[in-house]
C-alpha positions as CSV (number, residue, x, y, z in Angstrom):
1,M,0.0,0.0,0.0
2,Y,2.9,2.4,0.8
3,G,4.3,1.8,-2.6
4,V,1.0,2.7,-4.3
5,L,0.8,5.9,-2.3
6,L,4.3,6.9,-3.3
7,V,3.5,6.2,-7.0
8,V,0.3,8.3,-6.8
9,A,2.2,11.1,-5.1
10,Q,5.0,10.9,-7.7
11,F,2.6,11.1,-10.6
12,S,0.5,13.9,-8.9
13,C,3.7,15.9,-8.7
14,I,4.5,15.3,-12.3
15,I,1.1,16.3,-13.4
16,A,1.4,19.5,-11.4
17,L,4.7,20.2,-13.0
18,V,3.3,19.7,-16.5
19,L,0.1,21.7,-15.9
20,G,1.4,24.2,-13.3
21,G,2.4,27.0,-15.7
22,G,3.3,28.0,-19.2
23,W,5.7,26.4,-21.6
24,S,7.6,29.4,-22.9
25,L,10.9,28.0,-21.7
26,P,14.3,29.5,-22.4
27,G,16.7,27.5,-24.5
28,V,18.7,26.2,-21.5
29,A,15.5,24.9,-19.9
30,W,14.7,23.0,-23.1
31,A,18.2,21.6,-23.1
32,V,17.8,20.4,-19.5
33,L,14.4,19.0,-20.3
34,G,15.8,17.2,-23.3
35,S,18.7,15.8,-21.2
36,G,16.1,14.4,-18.7
37,L,14.2,12.8,-21.5
38,L,17.3,11.2,-23.0
39,I,18.3,9.9,-19.5
40,L,14.8,8.4,-19.2
41,V,15.0,6.6,-22.5
42,W,18.6,5.4,-21.8
43,A,17.4,4.1,-18.4
44,G,14.4,2.3,-20.0
45,L,16.7,0.7,-22.5
46,S,19.3,-0.2,-19.9
47,L,16.7,-1.7,-17.5
48,G,14.9,-3.8,-20.1
49,A,11.2,-4.4,-20.5
50,G,11.2,-7.4,-18.1
51,N,12.3,-5.2,-15.2
52,L,10.3,-2.0,-16.0
53,T,7.6,-1.1,-13.5
54,V,6.5,2.2,-11.9
55,M,6.0,0.4,-8.6
56,P,8.9,0.3,-6.1
57,A,8.5,-3.4,-5.6
58,P,10.6,-5.4,-8.2
59,R,8.8,-7.9,-10.4
60,S,9.1,-11.5,-9.3
61,S,11.1,-12.3,-12.4
62,S,13.3,-9.2,-12.1
63,T,17.1,-9.1,-12.4
64,L,19.5,-6.4,-11.3
65,S,20.5,-4.1,-14.1
66,V,24.2,-3.0,-13.9
67,R,24.5,-2.1,-17.5
68,G,24.1,1.2,-19.4
69,I,23.3,4.1,-17.2
70,Y,22.8,1.8,-14.2
71,R,26.6,1.6,-14.0
72,F,26.6,5.2,-12.9
73,I,23.3,5.9,-11.1
74,R,21.0,3.5,-9.2
75,H,17.8,5.4,-10.0
76,P,18.3,7.2,-13.3
77,M,14.5,7.4,-14.0
78,Y,14.1,9.5,-10.9
79,T,17.0,11.6,-11.9
80,A,15.3,12.2,-15.2
81,V,12.0,13.2,-13.5
82,L,13.9,15.7,-11.3
83,L,15.8,17.1,-14.3
84,C,12.6,17.5,-16.3
85,G,10.8,19.0,-13.3
86,S,13.6,21.4,-12.7
87,A,13.6,22.5,-16.3
88,V,10.0,23.6,-16.2
89,A,10.1,24.9,-12.6
90,F,13.1,27.1,-13.4
91,G,12.3,27.8,-17.0
92,A,8.7,28.9,-16.5
93,P,8.4,29.3,-12.7
94,S,5.1,29.3,-10.8
95,R,4.3,28.6,-7.2
96,V,2.6,25.4,-8.2
97,R,5.7,24.2,-10.0
98,W,8.0,25.1,-7.1
99,V,5.8,23.2,-4.6
100,A,5.5,20.3,-7.0
101,L,9.2,20.1,-7.6
102,A,10.0,20.2,-3.8
103,A,7.3,17.6,-3.1
104,C,8.5,15.4,-6.0
105,A,12.1,15.4,-4.5
106,V,10.8,14.3,-1.1
107,V,8.5,11.6,-2.6
108,L,11.4,10.3,-4.8
109,V,13.8,10.1,-1.8
110,L,11.1,8.2,0.2
111,K,10.5,6.0,-2.8
112,I,14.2,5.3,-3.2
113,R,14.5,4.2,0.4
114,H,11.5,2.0,0.1
115,E,12.5,0.5,-3.2
116,E,16.1,-0.2,-2.1
117,A,14.8,-2.1,1.0
118,L,12.6,-4.2,-1.4
119,L,15.4,-4.7,-3.8
120,T,17.7,-5.9,-1.0
121,A,15.0,-8.4,0.2
122,R,14.5,-9.7,-3.4
123,H,18.2,-9.6,-4.4
124,P,20.5,-10.1,-1.3
125,D,23.5,-9.1,-3.5
126,Y,22.0,-5.7,-4.2
127,P,23.9,-3.7,-1.6
128,E,27.2,-5.2,-2.7
129,R,26.5,-4.7,-6.4
130,M,25.4,-1.1,-5.9
131,R,28.4,-0.2,-3.7
132,G,30.1,2.8,-5.3
133,V,27.1,3.6,-7.5
134,K,25.3,6.8,-6.3
135,R,21.5,6.9,-6.1
136,L,20.6,10.0,-8.1
137,L,23.6,12.2,-8.8
138,P,26.9,10.7,-9.9
139,L,29.7,11.6,-7.3
140,I,27.1,13.2,-4.9
141,W,24.2,11.0,-3.7
């Protein structure tokens, strides 16, 4: 149930970011948005269709992905969401977007912690395989 609430909160934040203001973004914001979308696609391709799910709980047939972007970031799809959200919040700011971006960051950190606990339970080698791989930002966290 907790996982479902996190997913609902995440998508609510994304909807608020999309609908919370105009789309007259400066070029740099479009570049950041495009980078986020590229990371999202790269993550999807690296993860593979059999592992892809919006829920924090891994599929019963899941495997750990350590290829592609997953060599550098544990949760690149969440990085992509935050990049895209930052692009619109900074590029065409509104109070709704600022609140949604802050809420999204909190929700994604909670989702990461929950997801990593579930991944460790499903794949006992997860902590060892992810050692040295940052969660959201290479070299930072």
